[in-house]
N, CA and C atoms as an extended XYZ file, in Angstrom:
498
Properties=species:S:1:pos:R:3:atomname:S:1:resname:S:1:resid:I:1 pbc="F F F"
N       122.480      101.029       78.075 N   MET     1
C       121.063      100.790       77.936 CA  MET     1
C       120.324      101.356       79.155 C   MET     1
N       119.263      102.075       78.909 N   ILE     2
C       118.470      102.677       79.984 CA  ILE     2
C       117.106      101.999       80.013 C   ILE     2
N       116.690      101.643       81.236 N   GLU     3
C       115.453      100.891       81.389 CA  GLU     3
C       114.755      101.304       82.684 C   GLU     3
N       113.440      101.378       82.629 N   LEU     4
C       112.629      101.655       83.807 CA  LEU     4
C       111.982      100.349       84.238 C   LEU     4
N       112.155       99.997       85.511 N   ARG     5
C       111.560       98.772       86.051 CA  ARG     5
C       110.662       99.123       87.229 C   ARG     5
N       109.545       98.464       87.262 N   ARG     6
C       108.619       98.655       88.371 CA  ARG     6
C       109.126       97.918       89.603 C   ARG     6
N       108.935       98.506       90.771 N   LEU     7
C       109.322       97.874       92.025 CA  LEU     7
C       108.734       96.483       92.114 C   LEU     7
N       109.516       95.567       92.650 N   SER     8
C       109.067       94.199       92.912 CA  SER     8
C       109.403       93.861       94.357 C   SER     8
N       108.577       93.056       94.989 N   VAL     9
C       108.871       92.639       96.361 CA  VAL     9
C       110.126       91.773       96.408 C   VAL     9
N       110.593       91.319       95.264 N   ASN    10
C       111.794       90.489       95.190 CA  ASN    10
C       113.056       91.281       94.850 C   ASN    10
N       112.976       92.624       94.786 N   ASP    11
C       114.165       93.413       94.495 CA  ASP    11
C       115.234       93.137       95.549 C   ASP    11
N       116.490       93.205       95.118 N   GLY    12
C       117.563       92.757       95.990 CA  GLY    12
C       118.588       93.783       96.383 C   GLY    12
N       119.805       93.281       96.575 N   SER    13
C       120.872       94.080       97.167 CA  SER    13
C       121.296       95.262       96.290 C   SER    13
N       121.174       95.150       94.970 N   ASP    14
C       121.560       96.291       94.130 CA  ASP    14
C       120.668       97.499       94.396 C   ASP    14
N       119.374       97.256       94.571 N   ILE    15
C       118.439       98.343       94.891 CA  ILE    15
C       118.688       98.837       96.314 C   ILE    15
N       118.846       97.918       97.243 N   TYR    16
C       119.102       98.286       98.637 CA  TYR    16
C       120.322       99.207       98.736 C   TYR    16
N       121.406       98.833       98.057 N   GLU    17
C       122.635       99.634       98.111 CA  GLU    17
C       122.429      101.018       97.502 C   GLU    17
N       121.686      101.094       96.403 N   MET    18
C       121.410      102.398       95.803 CA  MET    18
C       120.633      103.277       96.785 C   MET    18
N       119.634      102.705       97.436 N   LEU    19
C       118.798      103.478       98.349 CA  LEU    19
C       119.579      103.959       99.571 C   LEU    19
N       120.633      103.247       99.923 N   GLN    20
C       121.466      103.707      101.034 CA  GLN    20
C       122.356      104.870      100.604 C   GLN    20
N       122.626      104.993       99.315 N   GLU    21
C       123.447      106.090       98.795 CA  GLU    21
C       122.634      107.376       98.617 C   GLU    21
N       121.375      107.249       98.277 N   ILE    22
C       120.521      108.424       98.068 CA  ILE    22
C       120.091      108.959       99.433 C   ILE    22
N       120.279      110.246       99.687 N   PRO    23
C       119.924      110.805      100.998 CA  PRO    23
C       118.473      110.535      101.394 C   PRO    23
N       118.253      110.471      102.700 N   ARG    24
C       116.910      110.207      103.235 CA  ARG    24
C       115.928      111.313      102.828 C   ARG    24
N       116.383      112.545      102.834 N   GLU    25
C       115.556      113.677      102.403 CA  GLU    25
C       116.470      114.649      101.685 C   GLU    25
N       116.046      115.016      100.489 N   GLU    26
C       116.837      115.957       99.705 CA  GLU    26
C       115.904      116.714       98.783 C   GLU    26
N       115.891      118.018       98.905 N   ASN    27
C       115.058      118.866       98.049 CA  ASN    27
C       113.587      118.486       98.090 C   ASN    27
N       113.130      118.019       99.239 N   GLY    28
C       111.726      117.654       99.385 CA  GLY    28
C       111.394      116.228       99.000 C   GLY    28
N       112.342      115.493       98.410 N   PHE    29
C       112.099      114.100       98.027 CA  PHE    29
C       112.504      113.204       99.187 C   PHE    29
N       111.591      112.334       99.590 N   MET    30
C       111.831      111.448      100.724 CA  MET    30
C       112.234      110.055      100.250 C   MET    30
N       113.349      109.584      100.754 N   ASN    31
C       113.808      108.220      100.533 CA  ASN    31
C       113.752      107.520      101.887 C   ASN    31
N       112.595      107.024      102.234 N   SER    32
C       112.408      106.442      103.559 CA  SER    32
C       113.161      105.133      103.746 C   SER    32
N       113.712      104.562      102.682 N   ALA    33
C       114.479      103.314      102.799 CA  ALA    33
C       115.914      103.562      103.252 C   ALA    33
N       116.379      104.795      103.172 N   ASN    34
C       117.743      105.092      103.601 CA  ASN    34
C       117.869      104.831      105.096 C   ASN    34
N       118.878      104.038      105.463 N   GLY    35
C       119.115      103.726      106.871 CA  GLY    35
C       118.398      102.486      107.366 C   GLY    35
N       117.607      101.843      106.534 N   MET    36
C       116.898      100.626      106.931 CA  MET    36
C       117.822       99.418      106.945 C   MET    36
N       117.486       98.480      107.815 N   SER    37
C       118.149       97.181      107.764 CA  SER    37
C       117.603       96.420      106.558 C   SER    37
N       118.242       95.339      106.193 N   ARG    38
C       117.751       94.540      105.058 CA  ARG    38
C       116.381       93.941      105.355 C   ARG    38
N       116.148       93.576      106.594 N   GLU    39
C       114.830       93.039      106.970 CA  GLU    39
C       113.761       94.116      106.826 C   GLU    39
N       114.052       95.312      107.305 N   GLU    40
C       113.115       96.425      107.161 CA  GLU    40
C       112.893       96.746      105.687 C   GLU    40
N       113.947       96.652      104.892 N   PHE    41
C       113.858       96.913      103.453 CA  PHE    41
C       112.874       95.960      102.784 C   PHE    41
N       112.915       94.688      103.152 N   SER    42
C       111.977       93.705      102.579 CA  SER    42
C       110.535       94.085      102.896 C   SER    42
N       110.292       94.509      104.121 N   LYS    43
C       108.942       94.938      104.514 CA  LYS    43
C       108.554       96.220      103.783 C   LYS    43
N       109.519       97.112      103.587 N   TRP    44
C       109.275       98.358      102.868 CA  TRP    44
C       108.867       98.064      101.431 C   TRP    44
N       109.551       97.121      100.775 N   LEU    45
C       109.185       96.740       99.410 CA  LEU    45
C       107.738       96.244       99.356 C   LEU    45
N       107.350       95.419      100.323 N   GLU    46
C       105.970       94.918      100.372 CA  GLU    46
C       104.986       96.058      100.541 C   GLU    46
N       105.314       97.010      101.404 N   SER    47
C       104.438       98.159      101.636 CA  SER    47
C       104.301       99.006      100.370 C   SER    47
N       105.418       99.231       99.673 N   CYS    48
C       105.375      100.004       98.422 CA  CYS    48
C       104.536       99.287       97.375 C   CYS    48
N       104.681       97.982       97.309 N   HIS    49
C       103.876       97.219       96.348 CA  HIS    49
C       102.384       97.345       96.681 C   HIS    49
N       102.041       97.198       97.950 N   GLU    50
C       100.640       97.335       98.370 CA  GLU    50
C       100.112       98.724       98.019 C   GLU    50
N       100.944       99.736       98.188 N   ASN    51
C       100.538      101.100       97.873 CA  ASN    51
C       100.253      101.265       96.380 C   ASN    51
N       100.943      100.505       95.546 N   SER    52
C       100.750      100.636       94.102 CA  SER    52
C        99.448      100.012       93.620 C   SER    52
N        98.875       99.114       94.408 N   VAL    53
C        97.637       98.453       93.987 CA  VAL    53
C        96.409       98.962       94.738 C   VAL    53
N        96.614       99.827       95.741 N   GLN    54
C        95.449      100.384       96.425 CA  GLN    54
C        94.690      101.279       95.454 C   GLN    54
N        93.420      101.446       95.675 N   LYS    55
C        92.571      102.226       94.756 CA  LYS    55
C        92.179      103.585       95.308 C   LYS    55
N        92.076      103.690       96.615 N   ASP    56
C        91.581      104.915       97.228 CA  ASP    56
C        92.615      105.487       98.187 C   ASP    56
N        92.288      106.607       98.778 N   ILE    57
C        93.150      107.242       99.771 CA  ILE    57
C        93.163      106.378      101.027 C   ILE    57
N        94.365      106.100      101.527 N   ALA    58
C        94.520      105.295      102.744 CA  ALA    58
C        94.906      106.206      103.904 C   ALA    58
N        94.350      105.930      105.052 N   GLY    59
C        94.703      106.693      106.239 CA  GLY    59
C        94.346      108.158      106.162 C   GLY    59
N        93.468      108.517      105.255 N   GLY    60
C        93.029      109.893      105.134 CA  GLY    60
C        93.940      110.794      104.315 C   GLY    60
N        95.101      110.267      103.852 N   TRP    61
C        96.021      111.138      103.126 CA  TRP    61
C        96.857      110.435      102.058 C   TRP    61
N        97.096      109.162      102.190 N   LYS    62
C        98.045      108.458      101.322 CA  LYS    62
C        97.367      107.971      100.042 C   LYS    62
N        97.749      108.595       98.921 N   VAL    63
C        97.167      108.207       97.641 CA  VAL    63
C        97.968      107.044       97.046 C   VAL    63
N        97.361      106.259       96.164 N   PRO    64
C        98.103      105.186       95.508 CA  PRO    64
C        99.298      105.750       94.733 C   PRO    64
N       100.416      105.051       94.803 N   SER    65
C       101.588      105.451       94.027 CA  SER    65
C       102.407      104.212       93.680 C   SER    65
N       103.135      104.321       92.592 N   THR    66
C       103.977      103.232       92.125 CA  THR    66
C       105.418      103.708       92.113 C   THR    66
N       106.305      102.837       92.560 N   THR    67
C       107.737      103.131       92.590 CA  THR    67
C       108.422      102.418       91.430 C   THR    67
N       109.324      103.138       90.787 N   TYR    68
C       110.076      102.611       89.648 CA  TYR    68
C       111.569      102.811       89.875 C   TYR    68
N       112.357      101.902       89.325 N   TRP    69
C       113.820      101.987       89.364 CA  TRP    69
C       114.330      102.336       87.971 C   TRP    69
N       115.287      103.227       87.901 N   LEU    70
C       115.974      103.515       86.645 CA  LEU    70
C       117.263      102.709       86.634 C   LEU    70
N       117.396      101.854       85.628 N   TYR    71
C       118.626      101.074       85.446 CA  TYR    71
C       119.390      101.625       84.261 C   TYR    71
N       120.700      101.757       84.434 N   VAL    72
C       121.593      102.179       83.360 CA  VAL    72
C       122.670      101.098       83.239 C   VAL    72
N       122.700      100.473       82.072 N   ASP    73
C       123.669       99.393       81.822 CA  ASP    73
C       123.643       98.345       82.939 C   ASP    73
N       122.432       97.973       83.355 N   GLY    74
C       122.258       96.914       84.339 CA  GLY    74
C       122.466       97.310       85.786 C   GLY    74
N       122.717       98.592       86.040 N   ARG    75
C       122.959       99.078       87.408 CA  ARG    75
C       121.890      100.095       87.783 C   ARG    75
N       121.307       99.970       88.997 N   PRO    76
C       120.316      100.976       89.398 CA  PRO    76
C       120.967      102.346       89.571 C   PRO    76
N       120.371      103.330       88.898 N   ALA    77
C       120.913      104.685       88.913 CA  ALA    77
C       120.032      105.650       89.693 C   ALA    77
N       118.759      105.326       89.847 N   GLY    78
C       117.849      106.217       90.541 CA  GLY    78
C       116.481      105.598       90.653 C   GLY    78
N       115.575      106.363       91.255 N   PHE    79
C       114.204      105.874       91.354 CA  PHE    79
C       113.217      107.015       91.357 C   PHE    79
N       111.990      106.669       91.040 N   GLY    80
C       110.926      107.657       91.011 CA  GLY    80
C       109.647      107.083       91.567 C   GLY    80
N       108.814      107.983       92.032 N   LYS    81
C       107.499      107.620       92.553 CA  LYS    81
C       106.452      108.359       91.729 C   LYS    81
N       105.427      107.648       91.338 N   LEU    82
C       104.346      108.209       90.533 CA  LEU    82
C       103.040      108.049       91.285 C   LEU    82
N       102.480      109.176       91.700 N   ARG    83
C       101.168      109.146       92.362 CA  ARG    83
C       100.085      109.038       91.298 C   ARG    83
N        99.087      108.219       91.569 N   HIS    84
C        98.043      107.930       90.589 CA  HIS    84
C        97.033      109.065       90.468 C   HIS    84
N        96.864      109.838       91.517 N   PHE    85
C        96.016      111.040       91.488 CA  PHE    85
C        96.458      111.941       92.632 C   PHE    85
N        95.923      113.151       92.669 N   LEU    86
C        96.349      114.142       93.652 CA  LEU    86
C        95.222      114.554       94.583 C   LEU    86
N        95.606      114.945       95.778 N   THR    87
C        94.709      115.614       96.714 CA  THR    87
C        95.016      117.114       96.622 C   THR    87
N        94.205      117.930       97.277 N   ASP    88
C        94.468      119.370       97.272 CA  ASP    88
C        95.855      119.685       97.829 C   ASP    88
N        96.247      119.015       98.913 N   SER    89
C        97.556      119.304       99.503 CA  SER    89
C        98.698      118.872       98.583 C   SER    89
N        98.529      117.777       97.844 N   LEU    90
C        99.573      117.336       96.909 CA  LEU    90
C        99.700      118.272       95.707 C   LEU    90
N        98.668      119.066       95.457 N   ARG    91
C        98.758      120.053       94.378 CA  ARG    91
C        99.654      121.229       94.769 C   ARG    91
N        99.964      121.353       96.046 N   GLN    92
C       100.828      122.425       96.535 CA  GLN    92
C       102.238      121.929       96.866 C   GLN    92
N       102.342      120.692       97.312 N   ALA    93
C       103.641      120.115       97.688 CA  ALA    93
C       103.570      118.616       97.443 C   ALA    93
N       104.316      118.163       96.474 N   GLY    94
C       104.345      116.731       96.183 CA  GLY    94
C       104.123      116.426       94.729 C   GLY    94
N       102.965      116.779       94.221 N   GLY    95
C       102.656      116.524       92.823 CA  GLY    95
C       102.515      115.058       92.491 C   GLY    95
N       102.512      114.761       91.192 N   HIS    96
C       102.386      113.381       90.717 CA  HIS    96
C       103.701      112.616       90.797 C   HIS    96
N       104.809      113.302       90.506 N   ILE    97
C       106.084      112.613       90.310 CA  ILE    97
C       107.173      113.201       91.200 C   ILE    97
N       107.926      112.310       91.818 N   GLY    98
C       109.146      112.661       92.537 CA  GLY    98
C       110.221      111.683       92.103 C   GLY    98
N       111.454      112.111       92.110 N   TYR    99
C       112.532      111.235       91.639 CA  TYR    99
C       113.864      111.646       92.255 C   TYR    99
N       114.816      110.716       92.221 N   ALA   100
C       116.172      110.983       92.703 CA  ALA   100
C       117.150      110.099       91.934 C   ALA   100
N       118.321      110.630       91.712 N   ILE   101
C       119.419      109.893       91.099 CA  ILE   101
C       120.489      109.695       92.177 C   ILE   101
N       121.078      108.508       92.215 N   ARG   102
C       122.110      108.258       93.230 CA  ARG   102
C       123.278      109.219       92.986 C   ARG   102
N       123.859      109.761       94.044 N   PRO   103
C       124.911      110.771       93.902 CA  PRO   103
C       126.068      110.358       92.994 C   PRO   103
N       126.463      109.104       93.022 N   SER   104
C       127.606      108.673       92.211 CA  SER   104
C       127.312      108.648       90.714 C   SER   104
N       126.036      108.843       90.332 N   MET   105
C       125.668      108.800       88.915 CA  MET   105
C       125.014      110.096       88.439 C   MET   105
N       125.120      111.131       89.231 N   ARG   106
C       124.518      112.413       88.862 CA  ARG   106
C       125.365      113.137       87.824 C   ARG   106
N       124.721      114.107       87.166 N   GLY   107
C       125.416      114.945       86.209 CA  GLY   107
C       125.604      114.307       84.847 C   GLY   107
N       124.857      113.255       84.573 N   ARG   108
C       124.992      112.532       83.300 CA  ARG   108
C       123.706      112.535       82.480 C   ARG   108
N       122.717      113.308       82.912 N   GLY   109
C       121.465      113.398       82.167 CA  GLY   109
C       120.451      112.324       82.520 C   GLY   109
N       120.720      111.518       83.543 N   TYR   110
C       119.808      110.424       83.875 CA  TYR   110
C       118.487      110.916       84.469 C   TYR   110
N       118.505      112.029       85.198 N   ALA   111
C       117.262      112.557       85.761 CA  ALA   111
C       116.297      112.945       84.644 C   ALA   111
N       116.816      113.556       83.595 N   LYS   112
C       115.980      113.948       82.464 CA  LYS   112
C       115.330      112.707       81.833 C   LYS   112
N       116.102      111.653       81.685 N   GLN   113
C       115.575      110.426       81.098 CA  GLN   113
C       114.591      109.735       82.044 C   GLN   113
N       114.899      109.754       83.328 N   LEU   114
C       113.988      109.154       84.306 CA  LEU   114
C       112.645      109.869       84.280 C   LEU   114
N       112.656      111.192       84.285 N   LEU   115
C       111.393      111.932       84.248 CA  LEU   115
C       110.622      111.635       82.966 C   LEU   115
N       111.311      111.579       81.847 N   ARG   116
C       110.648      111.262       80.577 CA  ARG   116
C       109.940      109.904       80.664 C   ARG   116
N       110.605      108.909       81.227 N   LEU   117
C       110.014      107.568       81.362 CA  LEU   117
C       108.849      107.558       82.351 C   LEU   117
N       108.968      108.321       83.428 N   LEU   118
C       107.874      108.403       84.401 CA  LEU   118
C       106.657      109.110       83.807 C   LEU   118
N       106.898      110.092       82.952 N   LEU   119
C       105.783      110.765       82.278 CA  LEU   119
C       105.045      109.788       81.363 C   LEU   119
N       105.765      108.894       80.719 N   ALA   120
C       105.123      107.874       79.879 CA  ALA   120
C       104.271      106.938       80.739 C   ALA   120
N       104.748      106.601       81.920 N   GLU   121
C       103.962      105.760       82.834 CA  GLU   121
C       102.720      106.516       83.316 C   GLU   121
N       102.874      107.810       83.561 N   ALA   122
C       101.721      108.627       83.961 CA  ALA   122
C       100.663      108.606       82.863 C   ALA   122
N       101.099      108.729       81.630 N   LYS   123
C       100.165      108.678       80.505 CA  LYS   123
C        99.434      107.340       80.471 C   LYS   123
N       100.147      106.255       80.743 N   ASN   124
C        99.523      104.928       80.783 CA  ASN   124
C        98.452      104.821       81.862 C   ASN   124
N        98.581      105.634       82.915 N   LEU   125
C        97.579      105.657       83.986 CA  LEU   125
C        96.407      106.585       83.654 C   LEU   125
N        96.488      107.262       82.515 N   GLY   126
C        95.426      108.182       82.137 CA  GLY   126
C        95.633      109.606       82.610 C   GLY   126
N        96.817      109.896       83.109 N   ILE   127
C        97.142      111.252       83.550 CA  ILE   127
C        97.577      112.045       82.320 C   ILE   127
N        96.830      113.078       81.988 N   ARG   128
C        97.139      113.868       80.781 CA  ARG   128
C        98.177      114.943       81.047 C   ARG   128
N        98.134      115.509       82.240 N   GLN   129
C        99.122      116.493       82.669 CA  GLN   129
C        99.621      116.070       84.037 C   GLN   129
N       100.933      116.001       84.186 N   ALA   130
C       101.524      115.618       85.465 CA  ALA   130
C       102.085      116.852       86.159 C   ALA   130
N       101.860      116.915       87.452 N   LEU   131
C       102.373      118.010       88.258 CA  LEU   131
C       103.648      117.573       88.962 C   LEU   131
N       104.648      118.439       88.886 N   ILE   132
C       105.883      118.245       89.639 CA  ILE   132
C       106.111      119.517       90.432 C   ILE   132
N       106.310      119.374       91.730 N   THR   133
C       106.594      120.542       92.564 CA  THR   133
C       108.088      120.515       92.897 C   THR   133
N       108.756      121.643       92.669 N   ILE   134
C       110.211      121.693       92.794 CA  ILE   134
C       110.619      122.855       93.693 C   ILE   134
N       111.469      122.563       94.667 N   HIS   135
C       111.996      123.633       95.518 CA  HIS   135
C       112.645      124.703       94.645 C   HIS   135
N       112.423      125.942       95.002 N   LYS   136
C       112.893      127.067       94.189 CA  LYS   136
C       114.410      127.116       94.028 C   LYS   136
N       115.143      126.544       94.983 N   ASP   137
C       116.603      126.573       94.887 CA  ASP   137
C       117.184      125.313       94.237 C   ASP   137
N       116.347      124.456       93.677 N   ASN   138
C       116.805      123.213       93.051 CA  ASN   138
C       116.941      123.421       91.534 C   ASN   138
N       118.016      124.103       91.154 N   ALA   139
C       118.227      124.455       89.743 CA  ALA   139
C       118.293      123.226       88.839 C   ALA   139
N       118.881      122.126       89.315 N   ALA   140
C       119.003      120.928       88.482 CA  ALA   140
C       117.630      120.365       88.131 C   ALA   140
N       116.735      120.255       89.105 N   SER   141
C       115.398      119.709       88.823 CA  SER   141
C       114.553      120.667       87.995 C   SER   141
N       114.751      121.940       88.181 N   ILE   142
C       114.044      122.915       87.348 CA  ILE   142
C       114.441      122.710       85.888 C   ILE   142
N       115.741      122.532       85.638 N   ALA   143
C       116.225      122.300       84.273 CA  ALA   143
C       115.675      120.993       83.709 C   ALA   143
N       115.578      119.958       84.541 N   VAL   144
C       115.036      118.661       84.108 CA  VAL   144
C       113.571      118.818       83.707 C   VAL   144
N       112.793      119.513       84.521 N   ALA   145
C       111.378      119.716       84.209 CA  ALA   145
C       111.215      120.497       82.908 C   ALA   145
N       111.984      121.552       82.743 N   LYS   146
C       111.899      122.350       81.510 CA  LYS   146
C       112.313      121.533       80.291 C   LYS   146
N       113.331      120.704       80.435 N   ALA   147
C       113.795      119.867       79.318 CA  ALA   147
C       112.737      118.859       78.891 C   ALA   147
N       111.815      118.538       79.805 N   ASN   148
C       110.724      117.612       79.501 CA  ASN   148
C       109.426      118.331       79.169 C   ASN   148
N       109.512      119.614       78.861 N   GLY   149
C       108.340      120.371       78.443 CA  GLY   149
C       107.566      121.024       79.559 C   GLY   149
N       108.117      121.042       80.754 N   GLY   150
C       107.419      121.632       81.883 CA  GLY   150
C       107.402      123.139       81.848 C   GLY   150
N       106.292      123.688       82.297 N   THR   151
C       106.165      125.135       82.425 CA  THR   151
C       105.657      125.458       83.820 C   THR   151
N       106.159      126.541       84.371 N   VAL   152
C       105.726      126.969       85.695 CA  VAL   152
C       104.311      127.520       85.586 C   VAL   152
N       103.412      126.941       86.366 N   SER   153
C       102.026      127.400       86.332 CA  SER   153
C       101.630      128.098       87.627 C   SER   153
N       102.526      128.081       88.584 N   GLY   154
C       102.249      128.710       89.861 CA  GLY   154
C       103.412      128.473       90.798 C   GLY   154
N       103.266      128.998       91.996 N   GLU   155
C       104.308      128.794       92.990 CA  GLU   155
C       103.736      128.956       94.378 C   GLU   155
N       104.429      128.345       95.325 N   THR   156
C       104.150      128.552       96.734 CA  THR   156
C       105.357      129.291       97.297 C   THR   156
N       105.402      129.468       98.578 N   GLU   157
C       106.546      130.144       99.181 CA  GLU   157
C       107.843      129.374       98.919 C   GLU   157
N       107.770      128.033       98.899 N   GLU   158
C       108.964      127.194       98.769 CA  GLU   158
C       109.170      126.581       97.392 C   GLU   158
N       108.085      126.393       96.602 N   ARG   159
C       108.169      125.576       95.398 CA  ARG   159
C       107.593      126.247       94.164 C   ARG   159
N       108.124      125.818       93.016 N   TYR   160
C       107.498      126.098       91.733 CA  TYR   160
C       106.616      124.909       91.391 C   TYR   160
N       105.484      125.180       90.751 N   LEU   161
C       104.569      124.132       90.325 CA  LEU   161
C       104.700      124.000       88.811 C   LEU   161
N       105.207      122.867       88.379 N   PHE   162
C       105.395      122.586       86.946 CA  PHE   162
C       104.352      121.585       86.476 C   PHE   162
N       103.646      121.917       85.418 N   TRP   163
C       102.745      120.975       84.749 CA  TRP   163
C       103.396      120.529       83.460 C   TRP   163
N       103.353      119.249       83.201 N   ILE   164
C       103.971      118.694       81.995 CA  ILE   164
C       102.963      117.791       81.299 C   ILE   164
N       102.754      118.036       80.018 N   GLU   165
C       101.892      117.167       79.206 CA  GLU   165
C       102.535      115.786       79.101 C   GLU   165
N       101.708      114.765       79.272 N   THR   166
C       102.273      113.410       79.181 CA  THR   166
C       102.181      112.915       77.762 C   THR   166
């Protein structure tokens, strides 16, 4: 069974352990919880929750975003972040959606399913087209975006810009 769950300040050790397995930075996706103590993790969950309910840009750059966990058969397999809107800089690097699958569960099609579920959440937020920016050498994520209907609409020196109808 595959399920998408929204981050909760009460998330526990199963999420913490998954986040320690996913690299801190990989292909442009940041997992800032990697390497945190459990106490820091609790504060991080609160910060992520606060970020999901903010309405405007904070600190001059931070847009509201919601974090989701992908569960497969009751076990966290990955997570994604959905930005509620974009700034000019996020249109070049970042986009609406970023995601990662824990290394021990990769290669099973879960990224494709996670992106599909995140696109449905984007639609619920009123986002008609979601932008995903993907490093040019990240063949797996390029395939995931294409499998979800993504088309390259542009590129920067480092990334392809994929727009996907929600």
